[in-house]
C-alpha distance (Angstrom), angle and dihedral (degrees) to the residues before:
residue distance angle dihedral
X1 . . .
X2 3.79 . .
X3 3.81 93.2 .
X4 3.81 93.1 65.6
X5 3.79 113.7 146.9
X6 3.78 104.0 -141.7
X7 3.81 122.6 -158.2
X8 3.77 121.9 -106.1
X9 3.78 120.3 -68.3
X10 3.80 89.4 -130.6
X11 3.80 94.8 60.4
X12 3.82 90.9 41.4
X13 3.81 90.7 53.7
X14 3.79 93.5 47.6
X15 3.81 93.3 48.0
X16 3.79 92.1 51.5
X17 3.82 90.3 44.2
X18 3.80 88.3 58.2
X19 3.81 92.2 44.3
X20 3.81 95.1 51.8
X21 3.82 91.3 40.9
X22 3.81 89.4 56.4
X23 3.81 90.0 47.7
X24 3.80 90.1 51.5
X25 3.81 94.4 48.0
X26 3.83 97.5 41.9
X27 3.83 95.2 88.5
X28 3.82 88.9 62.2
X29 3.81 87.7 74.6
X30 3.81 88.9 65.4
X31 3.83 94.9 41.8
X32 3.80 92.1 -104.1
X33 3.79 129.4 130.6
X34 3.79 125.8 -86.4
X35 3.80 117.2 -92.0
X36 3.79 101.3 -114.6
X37 3.81 95.7 -168.4
X38 3.80 90.2 59.1
X39 3.79 92.2 45.2
X40 3.82 90.6 53.6
X41 3.81 91.9 48.9
X42 3.81 90.7 48.2
X43 3.80 91.5 52.5
X44 3.82 90.5 49.2
X45 3.80 90.1 52.4
X46 3.82 90.4 47.4
X47 3.81 93.3 51.7
X48 3.81 93.4 44.9
X49 3.81 90.6 44.4
X50 3.79 94.4 51.4
X51 3.80 91.0 47.1
X52 3.84 88.8 47.4
X53 3.78 87.2 -132.3
X54 3.79 122.8 -165.3
X55 3.81 87.4 -137.8
X56 3.80 86.7 81.6
X57 3.82 94.5 55.4
X58 3.84 97.9 86.7
X59 3.81 90.9 47.0
X60 3.79 90.6 45.6
X61 3.82 91.9 51.0
X62 3.81 91.7 46.4
X63 3.81 90.9 49.8
X64 3.81 90.9 49.1
X65 3.83 92.4 50.9
X66 3.80 89.4 48.1
X67 3.81 88.5 54.4
X68 3.79 91.8 51.2
X69 3.81 92.3 49.6
X70 3.80 91.0 46.2
X71 3.81 90.0 50.4
X72 3.80 91.4 52.2
X73 3.80 90.0 53.2
X74 3.80 101.9 38.7
X75 3.83 99.3 43.1
X76 3.82 96.5 62.5
X77 3.80 90.8 43.2
X78 3.81 92.6 52.2
X79 3.81 92.3 44.6
X80 3.82 90.1 49.5
X81 3.79 91.2 50.6
X82 3.81 91.0 49.4
X83 3.79 91.4 47.8
X84 3.80 96.0 48.8
X85 3.81 96.1 39.7
X86 3.82 99.2 40.9
X87 3.80 114.7 15.9
X88 3.81 99.2 38.0
X89 3.84 96.3 50.7
X90 3.81 90.8 47.3
X91 3.82 90.0 51.3
X92 3.81 91.8 48.7
X93 3.81 92.2 48.7
X94 3.81 90.9 49.4
X95 3.82 90.6 50.4
X96 3.80 90.9 49.9
X97 3.82 89.5 51.1
X98 3.82 91.0 48.3
X99 3.81 95.7 -118.1
X100 3.81 118.3 157.5
X101 3.79 102.7 -173.7
X102 3.81 94.7 166.4
X103 3.83 92.8 44.8
X104 3.80 91.8 -124.1
X105 3.82 97.9 148.2
X106 3.79 116.2 107.1
X107 3.78 116.1 -108.3
X108 3.81 135.5 176.2
X109 3.80 96.3 -119.4
X110 3.80 119.0 130.7
X111 3.80 90.0 -125.2
X112 3.77 138.9 13.7
X113 3.80 90.0 -141.3
X114 3.81 113.4 130.7
X115 3.78 115.0 -145.7
X116 3.78 116.3 -135.2
X117 3.81 113.5 -131.3
X118 3.78 98.6 176.4
X119 3.79 129.2 95.9
X120 3.78 118.3 -57.2
X121 3.78 110.7 -115.4
X122 3.78 124.8 -144.7
X123 3.85 93.7 -153.0
X124 3.82 92.2 -127.6
X125 3.81 121.7 142.7
X126 3.77 93.4 9.3
X127 3.76 95.0 170.9
């Protein structure tokens, strides 16, 4: 994890400038005053981002590692939710309807080989 290639400090600074600018301007939607602390932080990120300052590198690296850790946590959770909310109900419905799409049920045939009745292809111009 030490050989992480972090994005540029310039883009990191500009992204966080926009983030803190939005945080500072959000209270205007509720007729409240601007958050000055957030506006100051956004301007600092803008200046450091435009100058492509190396002061942003430790923050940039920390943010990147946070993203990797978050991805390792969120991806399995999302895939589990998809599996249990989509794949499992479809499998249960197919079992209730008696479908055996993969032909997994035991039968007394001599072979499980499936004969092809369609046209014979010559495998020319595949792509």
